[in-house]
Steps between C-alpha positions, in 0.01 A plus 500: 500500500787736571760591241832312536703814573268594788498145637878484506557845651241478777409222736123493536322216671134453567353203683207404716687665788502839331680731263855547625630814328618831641354829374842595360498192275147575379602859418787372281273279289394607149189717492250237378606246762517766772150618410363144496641417843385830651151464349469145637581618852257791473227265373563254784486770768185650346337158503587447867334828596197438277442169679597612854296821524157335451592239763606775741175690446296181542673406826451853632127485422473160666676637809233772526233230522666321793336559833706644782579271791586652835832388638535361849623730775672221694737223402279219625785345698336577834142500622365845594590469871839347435640793300613706800636195685686382190648845441619526861652152484676579174636828641642330808660228285660764273633686805650174635672428166630857472640484853665162440668615177591854609869593515648515850431827679181592309170468687196491271256449788544846652 
């Protein structure tokens, strides 16, 4: 597809993994090949946006139809009466760990 002099002067490879060419190499190609490669990229990007925008609009409209659910105000780890007792127990345990790991001469309990 490419003229022999272009093929030998420039290494261009395209595979299922992608098109592995720097912009500098594309700029050095002859005008018809440069234009064909540039137009193919422009067409591909246009197609991506033409497909993605309707999906984005559709998902936004669907999100408007979802009903709002109130979030919980507690974690659910403790029963209502156990929250204060659990917090006090956790605070005393943290103070014990801080005191046990504190450097010598520093009192975190004061």
